[in-house]
N, C-alpha and C positions, 0 to 999 in steps of 0.2 A: 563526665561521671562514671564508674563499671556500672552495669545493668545489666540482671539475668531475668529471662519468662519464660515462666513455670506456665505449660500448653502453648500447645500449635492447632488447634480448634481452628474455626469461624471467626472468634473470639479474637482468641491468641493470635492468629495472621492479620490481625486488623490493629493488634497491639505492635505487633514485632513490624510494623511496617513506619505506625508511630514514631516506634523508636531510632530504627537506623533514619529516620529525619530529620529528628529535633540533634539542635545543637547543642542543646546540653549534657549528652551522654553518649555512649559508645556501650552498644549491647555487645557484652563479651563471651554470652554463654546463655544457650535454651535447653530445656527440658521437654519432655513427652514419652509416655510408656508405649505408642508405638511408633513402631521403628521406621517406616514409610514416607509417613510426614516430616520426622528429623530427616534423612538423607535426603528430600525434596530440597528441604529450606537450606540443609548446608552444602547443595551441589550448588545452590542459587549465591550463597554465602558462604563461602569457605573459610574464611576468617572467625566465626564464631563456631567457640566450642559448645558439642554436644552433648547430653545427657540420656539415658534412656529411664532414670530416673530421678525423683526430683529431689530427696534428701542429697543426694551428690552433687547434685548443683547446685545447692543451699553451705554443706561445710566443703567445699572442694574449690572452691573459688571467690577470691576475694571482690567482695559486692559493694557498693554503696547503697545500693537498691535493689530488689528483687519486685517485679513484677506478675500478679498472677492472673491467669487466664484460665485454671481450671475447673472444676463444675467446684460447687459448694461442699458437697461429701466429701472429697478428695482433699480436702484445705486443711481442715484441721490440726493433725500431727506436725505438718508442712508447718504454717504459721505458727504450733507452738514454739519452734527447733528456731524458726525466723527468729523471732523476740527473746528467744535464749542469747541466741549469738545477736539481741541489739540490732537485727537488718531490718531499717525500714520497709514498707512493706501499699503496695496501690495495687486493688483489687477491682476489677468489673464484676459488676450486679449481676443477680443480687448477689449481697455479702456475706450471706448464710440464709441456711433455712427455715432459721427461726430466729427470735429474740433471743430466749436466752442460750442458743448457740454462740449467738451474736458476743453478747455479755460477757461469757466464756472466756472468747478469745480476746475482745478490748482487756478486760481484765489481766490478760498476760502483758501486754505491751504497755498500759497505761506502769504495772509494775515494773515493768524494764526503761521505762522514759523513753520509748520507743514510740515513733509513728507510725498508726496504718490507717488506710486512705482508704475511700470509694470512689468511684469514678459517681463523676454528677457534671451535665453543662450549664448549668442555673445559677449564676453568677459568677464564673467560671471563664466562659467562654467571649469571643467580645461583644457574639449578636446579640448577647441573654445579658446582659448586666441589668438590673433593674430599676439604675437611674437613666438609663439609656433608653430607655423604652417605657418610663413613667411611672412605673407602677410604684408608685410609693402611699403610705398609709392613707394620704389623703385622694388616692385614686385606685381604692380600694378595687376589689375583682371579687366580684356577686356571683361571679357563673363561669365553671369550667365545664368542658371535654373536650375528651381522649381518646382516641384508638389508636390498635394497633392489629395490624391485619398483615398476614403472611401462609405462604402456603407448604411445608416443611415434607421434610417424603411420609412413607407410612410408618415404618419404622423409628419411635423417638427414642429407643436405647434408652440410656439413665432417664430424659426427661420424659418418660411414660410411668415411671417406679416413683409413687409419692414417697417411699424411703427416703431414694435416694437423692431424689431435685428436691422434697419439703413439700413442694407441689407441682400446680402446669403454667397453662400459660399466662393467666395471672400472675404469679410471683418472678415467670422468667421474662416476659416481656411486656405485663404493665407494672414491674417496678418502678420504670425510669418515669412514665406518663404519671404514675400518682407520686414518685418522690418531686417531681416539677410543681406540682399542684399543689403539693402542703410545703414547697417553698415561699410560694405566693400564694397562698390563705393559711396556711396557718395548719394547728392539729384540730380534727372534726369531731364533733361532739357526739356523732351517733354515723354509723354506717351499715351497709346494708348490700350483702352480693348474693347472685345467686350465677349457679356455676352447672357444666355437663361435660357429657364426652357421649354423644351422638353419633357426631358425625366421618367415625371412622365403621362403618357397619363391617362386621365381616374379616376383619383382620387377622393377619396371619401374626400379630405378634403384642400378644396381651401387654395391655397399660390400667393403672389405674386411677390417671392424674387427668384436670381436664381439660376438656382442646377448645373449648369458647366460657367465655365468664362475663359479667357485667358487673355494675357494681356502684352505688349511688354513695355521695360520701357530703353529709349535711354538716357548715359549721356555725358557731354560734357567731349568732348577726345575722343569720339568716341565708349565706350564701351555700349556694350548693355545687357541687363537678358529679357528674355521669360519664364513666371508664368500662370502655368496652375493647376485648381479645381474641382474638381466633386464630389459630396458628395451622388451622385447616384450608383456608381455602381465600382466594386474593383478590383484586392484584396486591401488591407487598404496599403496604404505607404504614406511615407512622405520622401523628399531626397533634398536637395539642394546640386548642383554641381557648383564650383567657378573656372575660369578658369585664371591663372597668367601668367607671362611673362617666369616664369620659371620652376611653375607645377599647376597642380590640386589638388584642393580638393573635398571629397566626403563628405557632412556630412547625415546622416539619424536618427533615431530614436535610433539605439544602437551603431552605433562604424563611426569616425575620420578619413576616408583616405587620406595619401597626398601622391601621385606620380610624376614621372617627365611630363614635359611636353607633353610626347607623349603618357602618360595614360597608359605603360607599364611596368616600373617600380615604386614596393610599397616600398616608401622611410620611410613612418611611420605608425604605425596603433595605434588608441586613443579609448580605449572602454569608451560608456557614461554612465553616472551611474544608476542604474534600477530603479531609483526615477530621474526620469529629474525635479524636480521641485525643491529636496532638496538643491542644491548648492546654487540656486534662494535665497532660504528660509534662509538658512544662514550666507548667504554675507549681506543679508536686517538687520538682526537681530545683526551679529556684527558689521555693521556700524554701529546701532541704540545705542548698548552697550556702545561703542568706539569712540562714538560721530565722527567716519570717515566720508569722502565723500561718500557720496550717490546714488549708477547707478542704472540707467536704470530711471530716475522720470518722473512724467507723463508729465514733460518738454521733456524729451529729447526722445518722443516719439510723439509730437505733427511734425516734419517734417512727419513721418511715415503716420499719420492719413490727412494729407494735401493730399499725393500720393494718399491715397486710396481714400476721394474723388475727386479728378481728375479724379481718373483713374472710377469712378461712373458717372460722367459728357461725360466723353469720348465713355463707355458704352451707353448713350443716344443723346450723338450728333453724333456719330459712325466718327466721326473725332481725331485727334491726338489733345491734349490738353497737357497746362503747367503749372504744380504744384508752378510756381514762384509766380504767383500772388497771389494765396492763401499765399505764404511763404511771401510775402512779408505786404500784411494786419498782418499780427501776429508776422512780425519783427523775421522771423524765422530764422537760420543760416545753 
């Protein structure tokens, strides 16, 4: 299958590596608005066409699928063009800056009867199958914790602008944590969030997005989850811990470890892929080729975006808030 890639930043380069490794596709074209990353990429891969604007990539190349790694604020008009041309799309997270924006994008693709998919490891990656981890309704998760810590450079660029970014570290780094927890525990009844931007005093680069955030999700039946994110301190680490009635599951970027309820006895250990995006890319492409059920569509991500939007509301009000009202408005299950 012939595929193209929009965006050559950190996430785009990781996605390009997965596309080049996949047996399901041929990366035939890439696009980026900065010249240097394009030149560096095409020097290493001379057979790949390069464009300095995203529209040309979509309209000038015969593609079977489009992969999107540009920031959400840059996606809108190009996704609309892809929908118009009925070009299947796969995107990195977060899929949009908010629920309304995502719903508008989704409407265009559903009217075109064309799939639009968002990155999600849970349930797709071989090491993250609920059946294999025995995380079924009878062994429900009652407690989850997650953390994402990294230290970005001083200049946040578009990530420091709340209008362009839609949010700070909670949306940019916390999305995958919260999405994973929701896949296991369902929709929370109430959420609470606190956020701050006190960790860059005297910076030369103005910004108005949060540097650190913590949130608590409370689920029907009494389950709870706590998530902490920061992008101004290390060491770099990302993990989710799931505590079920009969076992615990630890997930980080390299391994999945299953232990008994006490956490003392290890019962299983799975190595995650070196290229974390590769299983997701191949699942999407194989489903397109075989007309199988498409997993992790943008519609499947609307509940996560509803929770994210409610968390930001809670951070502003200082009070617990319910995502149920947003979910009802958009008829989300």
